[in-house]
Each structure stands twice: as structure tokens, then as C-alpha cells.
C-alpha positions, 0 to 999 in steps of 0.5 A: 464742373463750373462752365464759362460761356462767352457771348457769340460776338467774341467769336470774331476775335477768338475763332473756335471760342467755346465754353470752358469747363473747369474744376476751378473754384474761383472766378479769377482762376476760371478766367485765368484758365480761359486765358490759357486756352484762348490767349488774350481773352483775359485782357478783353475781360479785365483791365491792367489792374485786373478789374472787370472792364466797363463794357463787360458783365459777368453773371454766375447763373442769373446773378450779376457779380457785385465786386467788379474790382476784386472778383472774389466770387467762389464757384459751385460745381454746377455753376454756369458763368456768362461773360457778356459785353455791352453793345452800343449803336444807333 
């Protein structure tokens, strides 16, 4: 089953955040399932037009997704999907 993993920094906003294992076969479906488990996390990941927010990156394995607007990626049963946010500071 594909598994969705989050950066540990998100735990402060979503206590109890843990990887989401799913039988879903698309990135969009996997994000929706994560939102069912952790309400509001989809709004952190996607903007009001369902596009990936500028401060967020998604990797499937070691490959960064290319289409941040449509998120058309299909998932294989052994895929690990990573959601990370850019950090800034001085």
C-alpha cells in the first residue's frame, strides 16, 4: 500500500500526526484520505484552487512531482509519498 509521510514540523499543528497507509492509487485521493484522518491538513497542503501551495513540496520516493497544479501522479503499491514544507529563517 502507498504510504504518505509528513515532515515532523507539522506535528505541532496536527498532534498525533502519523503516516497514512492507503489503498488509494492517486496522489489526490491519498491527500483526501489524509484530510479525513487529520481534518484541515489538506488546506495546509493545497490552496483554494486545489494546487500545491508554494511552501510545500511533494516527493514520491526520491522524485519530486512535476505538476503542482493538477497533481496527476498515480501511485504504486510500494510508493512512499513525502510532504515537506520549505523552512526559512535568518
